[in-house]
C-alpha positions in Angstrom: -30.1 19.2 20.2 -32.1 17.9 17.3 -31.5 14.3 18.2 -33.8 12.6 15.2 -31.7 14.6 12.7 -28.6 13.5 14.5 -29.7 10.1 14.2 -31.1 10.3 10.8 -27.6 11.3 9.4 -25.7 8.5 11.4 -28.2 5.9 9.6 -27.4 7.5 6.6 -23.9 7.4 6.6 -24.0 4.0 8.3 -25.9 2.5 5.4 -23.7 4.4 2.8 -20.4 3.0 4.1 -21.8 -0.5 4.5 -22.7 -0.6 1.1 -19.2 0.9 0.4 -17.6 -2.4 1.9 -19.6 -4.6 0.6 -18.5 -3.5 -3.1 -14.9 -3.2 -1.7 -13.0 -6.3 -2.8 -10.5 -8.5 -1.2 -7.2 -7.0 -1.9 -3.5 -8.4 -1.9 -3.1 -9.0 1.9 -6.6 -10.3 2.3 -5.7 -13.3 0.2 -2.7 -14.5 1.9 -4.4 -14.2 5.1 -6.8 -16.7 4.0 -4.1 -19.2 4.6 -1.9 -20.5 7.5 1.5 -18.6 7.1 4.5 -20.7 7.0 2.5 -23.8 6.0 4.0 -25.0 2.8 0.9 -26.5 1.9 -1.2 -23.3 1.7 -3.9 -25.0 3.7 -6.9 -22.6 4.6 -7.6 -20.9 8.0 -10.4 -23.2 9.0 -10.2 -23.1 12.9 -9.1 -20.5 15.6 -6.2 -23.1 16.4 -5.1 -22.3 12.5 -5.0 -18.4 13.1 -2.9 -18.9 16.5 -0.3 -21.3 14.2 -0.5 -18.9 11.7 0.1 -15.8 14.0 2.8 -17.5 15.7 4.6 -17.8 12.5 3.8 -14.7 11.0 5.1 -12.8 14.4 8.8 -14.7 13.6 8.6 -13.9 9.9 6.9 -10.9 9.0 5.9 -8.3 12.1 4.5 -8.3 15.4 1.1 -6.4 14.9 -0.8 -9.5 16.0 -4.1 -8.2 17.2 -5.2 -6.6 13.6 -3.8 -9.8 11.8 -5.6 -12.3 14.2 -8.6 -10.4 13.5 -7.9 -10.6 9.6 -7.3 -14.2 9.6 -10.2 -14.8 12.0 -12.7 -12.9 9.3 -10.6 -14.4 6.4 -10.9 -18.2 7.3 -13.9 -18.4 10.1 -16.4 -15.6 9.9 -16.2 -14.3 6.2 -16.4 -11.0 4.7 -20.4 -10.2 5.7 -19.4 -10.3 9.5 -16.2 -7.8 8.5 -18.4 -5.5 6.9 -20.8 -5.5 9.6 -18.6 -5.1 12.3 -16.4 -2.3 10.2 -19.4 -0.5 9.9 -19.9 -0.3 13.4 -16.6 0.7 14.2 -16.9 3.5 11.7 -19.8 4.8 13.4 -17.7 4.6 16.5 -15.3 6.5 14.8 -17.3 9.2 13.4 -19.0 9.4 16.9 -15.7 9.8 18.7 -14.8 12.7 16.5 -18.3 14.4 16.7 -18.0 14.4 20.7 -14.7 16.0 20.8 -15.4 18.7 18.5 -18.8 19.3 19.2 -18.4 21.5 22.4 -21.4 24.4 23.2 -22.7 24.0 19.5 -26.5 25.2 18.8 -28.6 22.9 17.1 -27.8 23.7 13.7 -23.6 23.8 14.3 -24.2 20.4 15.6 -26.0 19.3 12.8 -23.4 20.7 10.1 -20.6 19.6 11.9 -21.7 15.9 12.0 -22.4 16.4 8.5 -19.1 18.0 7.7 -17.4 14.6 9.8 -19.5 12.1 7.8 -18.5 13.5 4.4 -15.0 14.3 5.3 -14.2 11.0 6.6 -15.2 9.1 3.4 -13.4 12.0 0.8 -10.8 13.8 3.2 -8.9 10.9 5.3 -5.9 9.9 3.4 -6.6 6.7 0.9 -10.4 6.0 2.7 -10.4 2.7 0.4 -7.2 1.7 1.9 -7.8 2.7 5.4 -11.2 2.2 6.0 -12.8 0.1 3.7 -10.1 -2.6 2.7 -10.2 -5.4 5.4 -6.3 -5.3 5.9 -6.3 -1.5 6.4 -9.0 -0.9 8.0 -8.1 -3.7 10.7 -4.8 -2.2 10.8 -5.6 1.5 10.7 -9.0 2.4 11.6 -9.8 0.1 14.0 -6.9 0.8 16.3 -7.8 4.2 16.4 -11.2 3.7 17.7 
């Protein structure tokens, strides 16, 4: 297997995905998760204790998707979008690597390189609504992250 070529493909894919993450703005749900849910004063998330309080309220008011929404509120209120962009890119690399390793059984060097290129390109253009399932914070935390 031609490891330097595969590494270059991963790096180019990671840089491309990271740049798309940077230029993907917050969307509807992201703004709501920046505040403590159920708080009449619309207090912003500042501590992990705020996240726990908010998710307790969220569980009874909206739904039970606790793990992605704890992550969403932690990024929106504590760590910020820059940390999300970096971690989302790492999760994306795990996703394409997982798909590659599942499909790459006894392929030649050239076929392996072509397979990885197809996976990288199709993950950005052929997955259902990549802007909503891979790049947008709430969407990727609810759809792409659990997949990996």
